[in-house]
C-alpha positions as CSV (number, residue, x, y, z in Angstrom):
1,M,-17.7,-12.3,25.6
2,M,-18.4,-9.2,23.5
3,S,-20.3,-9.4,20.3
4,T,-18.4,-9.6,17.0
5,D,-20.7,-6.9,15.6
6,K,-18.4,-4.0,15.0
7,M,-21.2,-1.5,15.6
8,S,-21.2,-2.5,19.3
9,R,-17.6,-3.4,19.7
10,A,-15.6,-1.1,21.9
11,V,-11.8,-0.8,21.8
12,G,-9.4,1.2,24.0
13,I,-6.2,2.7,22.7
14,V,-3.5,4.1,25.0
15,G,-1.2,6.4,23.0
16,V,-2.6,7.9,19.9
17,G,0.5,9.5,18.3
18,N,1.5,8.7,14.7
19,M,0.8,4.9,14.8
20,G,-1.8,4.8,17.5
21,G,-3.7,7.7,15.9
22,G,-3.6,5.9,12.6
23,M,-5.1,2.8,14.2
24,A,-7.8,4.8,15.9
25,R,-8.8,6.4,12.6
26,N,-8.8,3.0,10.9
27,L,-11.1,1.5,13.5
28,L,-13.4,4.5,13.6
29,Q,-13.8,4.2,9.8
30,K,-14.8,0.6,10.4
31,N,-17.5,1.6,12.9
32,Y,-15.8,0.6,16.1
33,A,-16.5,2.5,19.3
34,V,-13.0,3.8,20.0
35,H,-11.9,5.0,23.4
36,V,-8.6,6.8,23.6
37,M,-6.2,8.4,26.0
38,D,-2.9,10.3,25.5
39,I,-0.9,12.8,27.5
40,D,-1.0,15.0,24.3
41,R,-4.5,16.5,24.3
42,T,-4.1,17.8,20.7
43,K,-4.0,14.1,19.6
44,T,-7.1,13.1,21.5
45,T,-9.0,16.3,20.6
46,A,-8.5,15.5,16.9
47,L,-9.8,12.0,17.3
48,Q,-12.7,13.2,19.4
49,A,-13.8,15.3,16.4
50,L,-13.9,12.0,14.4
51,G,-16.1,10.2,17.0
52,A,-13.6,8.8,19.5
53,T,-14.4,9.0,23.2
54,V,-11.5,10.6,25.2
55,H,-10.5,9.5,28.7
56,G,-8.0,10.8,31.2
57,S,-6.9,7.3,32.2
58,A,-7.2,3.8,30.8
59,N,-8.9,2.9,34.0
60,D,-11.9,5.0,32.7
61,F,-12.4,2.9,29.6
62,P,-15.8,1.2,29.7
63,A,-16.0,-2.4,30.9
64,H,-17.1,-3.6,27.5
65,A,-13.9,-2.3,25.9
66,Q,-12.3,-5.6,26.6
67,E,-9.4,-5.1,24.2
68,V,-6.9,-2.4,25.0
69,I,-4.2,-1.5,22.5
70,V,-1.1,0.0,24.0
71,C,0.8,2.1,21.5
72,V,3.3,4.2,23.5
73,V,7.0,4.6,22.9
74,D,9.0,2.3,25.1
75,S,8.9,-0.2,28.0
76,E,9.1,2.5,30.6
77,Q,5.9,4.1,29.3
78,I,4.2,0.7,29.1
79,A,5.1,0.0,32.7
80,D,3.5,3.3,33.7
81,V,0.3,2.6,31.8
82,L,-0.3,-1.0,32.6
83,P,-1.3,-0.5,36.3
84,T,-4.1,1.8,35.1
85,I,-5.6,-1.0,33.0
86,G,-8.0,-3.0,35.1
87,G,-10.9,-5.4,34.6
88,D,-11.4,-8.4,32.5
89,R,-9.4,-7.2,29.5
90,V,-6.8,-8.3,26.9
91,V,-3.9,-6.0,26.4
92,I,-2.3,-5.8,22.9
93,L,1.3,-4.6,23.1
94,C,2.3,-2.9,19.9
95,P,5.5,-0.9,20.7
96,T,9.0,-2.0,19.8
97,I,10.6,-3.1,23.0
98,A,13.1,-5.8,24.2
99,P,11.8,-9.4,24.2
100,E,12.6,-9.8,27.9
101,D,10.6,-6.6,28.6
102,T,7.6,-8.0,26.7
103,E,7.8,-11.2,28.6
104,R,8.1,-9.4,32.0
105,L,5.2,-7.1,31.3
106,A,3.0,-9.9,30.1
107,Q,3.8,-12.0,33.2
108,G,2.9,-9.0,35.3
109,L,-0.5,-8.7,33.5
110,M,-1.2,-12.4,33.9
111,R,-0.7,-12.2,37.7
112,R,-3.5,-9.7,37.6
113,G,-5.7,-11.9,35.5
114,I,-5.1,-9.9,32.3
115,Q,-4.0,-11.6,29.1
116,A,-1.5,-10.1,26.7
117,I,-1.0,-10.3,23.0
118,D,2.5,-9.5,21.8
119,A,1.8,-7.7,18.5
120,P,4.5,-5.1,17.5
121,M,3.6,-3.1,14.3
122,S,5.4,-1.9,11.3
123,G,4.7,0.3,8.3
124,G,4.2,3.9,9.3
125,P,1.1,6.1,10.1
126,L,-0.5,6.0,6.7
127,R,-0.5,2.2,6.6
128,A,-1.8,2.1,10.2
129,E,-4.7,4.3,9.1
130,N,-5.6,2.3,6.0
131,G,-5.1,-1.1,7.7
132,T,-2.1,-2.3,5.6
133,M,0.6,-2.2,8.2
134,S,2.2,-5.4,9.5
135,L,1.5,-7.0,12.8
136,M,3.8,-9.6,14.2
137,V,1.6,-11.6,16.6
138,A,2.7,-14.0,19.4
139,C,0.2,-15.4,21.8
140,S,-1.7,-18.7,22.5
141,D,-3.7,-20.1,19.6
142,A,-6.9,-19.7,21.7
143,L,-6.2,-16.0,22.4
144,F,-5.4,-15.4,18.8
145,A,-8.6,-16.9,17.6
146,Q,-10.6,-15.0,20.1
147,H,-9.3,-11.6,19.0
148,Q,-8.6,-12.3,15.3
149,T,-11.4,-10.1,14.1
150,L,-9.8,-7.0,15.6
151,L,-6.3,-8.0,14.6
152,N,-7.5,-8.5,11.0
153,D,-9.3,-5.1,11.0
154,L,-6.1,-3.4,12.3
155,S,-4.0,-5.1,9.6
156,N,-4.3,-7.0,6.4
157,Q,-0.8,-8.3,7.0
158,V,-1.1,-10.2,10.3
159,F,1.9,-12.5,10.7
160,R,1.3,-15.4,13.2
161,I,4.8,-15.7,14.7
162,S,4.4,-18.3,17.5
163,E,2.6,-19.0,20.7
164,R,5.5,-17.7,22.8
165,V,5.0,-14.1,24.0
166,G,8.2,-12.3,23.2
167,D,8.7,-13.7,19.7
168,G,6.7,-10.9,18.2
169,A,9.2,-8.5,19.8
170,R,12.1,-10.6,18.5
171,M,10.7,-10.6,15.0
172,K,10.1,-6.8,15.1
173,L,13.7,-6.1,16.2
174,C,15.0,-8.3,13.4
175,N,12.9,-6.3,11.0
176,N,13.9,-3.0,12.4
177,L,17.6,-3.8,12.4
178,L,17.4,-4.5,8.7
179,S,15.2,-1.4,8.2
180,G,17.9,0.7,9.9
181,I,20.7,-0.9,7.7
182,N,18.7,-0.3,4.5
183,L,17.8,3.3,5.5
184,A,21.3,4.2,6.5
185,G,22.8,2.7,3.4
186,A,20.4,4.5,1.1
187,A,20.9,7.8,2.9
188,Q,24.7,7.5,2.5
189,V,24.6,6.5,-1.1
190,L,22.2,9.3,-2.0
191,A,24.6,11.7,-0.4
192,L,27.4,10.2,-2.4
193,A,25.3,10.6,-5.6
194,E,24.7,14.2,-4.8
195,R,28.4,14.9,-4.1
196,M,29.3,13.5,-7.5
197,G,26.8,15.8,-9.2
198,L,24.1,13.3,-9.9
199,D,20.4,14.1,-9.7
200,T,19.2,12.6,-6.5
201,H,15.7,12.1,-7.7
202,K,16.9,10.2,-10.7
203,A,19.3,8.2,-8.4
204,L,16.4,7.2,-6.1
205,A,14.3,6.3,-9.1
206,V,17.0,4.0,-10.5
207,M,17.6,2.4,-7.1
208,Q,13.9,1.8,-6.5
209,S,13.6,0.1,-9.9
210,S,16.7,-1.9,-9.7
211,S,18.6,-4.3,-7.4
212,A,19.0,-1.7,-4.7
213,Q,15.3,-1.3,-4.1
214,S,14.0,-1.2,-0.5
215,W,10.6,-0.2,0.8
216,I,11.9,2.1,3.5
217,A,14.2,4.0,1.1
218,G,11.3,4.6,-1.3
219,D,9.0,5.6,1.5
220,R,11.4,8.0,3.3
221,F,13.4,9.6,0.5
222,T,10.5,10.2,-1.9
223,R,9.4,12.8,0.8
224,A,12.9,13.8,1.9
225,L,14.2,14.8,-1.5
226,G,11.3,17.2,-1.7
227,G,12.4,18.7,1.6
228,D,9.7,17.0,3.7
229,Y,11.2,15.9,7.0
230,A,8.0,16.2,9.1
231,P,8.4,13.3,11.6
232,R,6.3,10.2,10.8
233,A,9.0,8.2,12.6
234,H,11.4,10.3,14.7
235,M,15.1,9.7,14.4
236,T,15.2,8.6,18.0
237,L,13.0,5.6,17.3
238,L,15.4,3.8,15.0
239,A,18.2,4.8,17.3
240,K,16.4,3.0,20.1
241,D,15.3,0.1,18.0
242,T,18.6,-0.7,16.4
243,K,20.3,-0.5,19.8
244,L,17.7,-2.9,21.2
245,A,18.3,-5.2,18.2
246,L,22.0,-5.3,18.7
247,A,21.5,-6.0,22.4
248,M,19.2,-8.9,21.5
249,A,21.9,-10.2,19.0
250,A,24.6,-10.1,21.7
251,K,22.4,-12.2,24.0
252,A,22.0,-14.7,21.1
253,H,25.8,-14.7,20.7
254,T,25.5,-13.3,17.1
255,A,27.6,-10.5,15.8
256,C,25.6,-8.2,13.6
257,S,28.5,-6.2,12.2
258,L,26.5,-4.4,9.6
259,G,24.1,-3.2,12.2
260,Q,26.7,-1.5,14.3
261,P,27.5,1.4,12.0
262,A,23.8,1.9,11.1
263,A,22.8,2.1,14.7
264,Q,25.7,4.5,15.4
265,A,24.5,6.7,12.5
266,F,21.0,7.1,14.0
267,T,22.5,7.8,17.5
268,D,24.9,10.4,16.1
269,A,22.3,12.1,14.0
270,A,19.9,12.3,17.0
271,S,22.6,13.8,19.1
272,Q,23.5,16.4,16.5
273,G,20.2,18.1,16.1
274,Y,18.0,15.7,14.2
275,A,16.3,13.9,17.1
276,D,12.9,15.5,16.4
277,W,13.2,15.1,12.6
278,D,11.9,12.2,10.6
279,D,14.5,9.4,10.3
280,A,14.8,10.3,6.6
281,A,16.9,13.2,7.9
282,L,19.8,10.8,8.0
283,F,20.3,12.0,4.4
284,E,20.9,15.5,5.7
285,F,23.2,14.1,8.3
286,F,25.4,12.4,5.8
287,R,25.3,15.1,3.1
288,K,26.7,17.6,5.7
289,K,29.4,15.4,7.1
């Protein structure tokens, strides 16, 4: 087993976009030996300048990088990546995917002698970089204890969900469905405030200091009202996540009627030119309707 000395602890990260890149920078600052791969060479080159080692495949990660964080977009990308991860490793699955996909992928890894930690993340790139994002962790108690040092270095908000792989994914989809509802509601109400001639900055300030407060509205619209729609989380991500959450709810025979219009709003906005924008651009979508 590897040393717990971070100076000699190596970690692999597959997918170093907004969240994966934030995690890589966080671990580099904490003196981990970080090994990365991504199809976007601009992402890996930037991290290489900070001290990360770049690889063309996860199969090239050194043997002592026993923990491999997978931080790609969806289950299809994960399925493409996992066959390239070999050796005696533990795979930490961080993307937002369907619980049944998490279970299926983890079972496939186990058949190859590789253990999986179900650990979806939430909070955005800045919080990934400063170690304050949330991790929703589901795995055996023994596996959790074995890798708790890394999990705690990734996040100061590690939520121990259960020992059942897939429950992390379930919790994340519940979280993201509510996030989508909150964001869609705030975007529509801010568009209403603007239509009535109210100052949107003041409207947001009132909402964030009153009963309408939500973290995602403050995070997104503080930037958006200044015209900053650079994608920290693309519109397509919440379109995907809310759709997955509603499918999960249907399998649980639960009607999430408030989630339906929110999910449709993200889907419609993505199809009408906002797919590559930050999800805060839902405000632009509503104000132009």
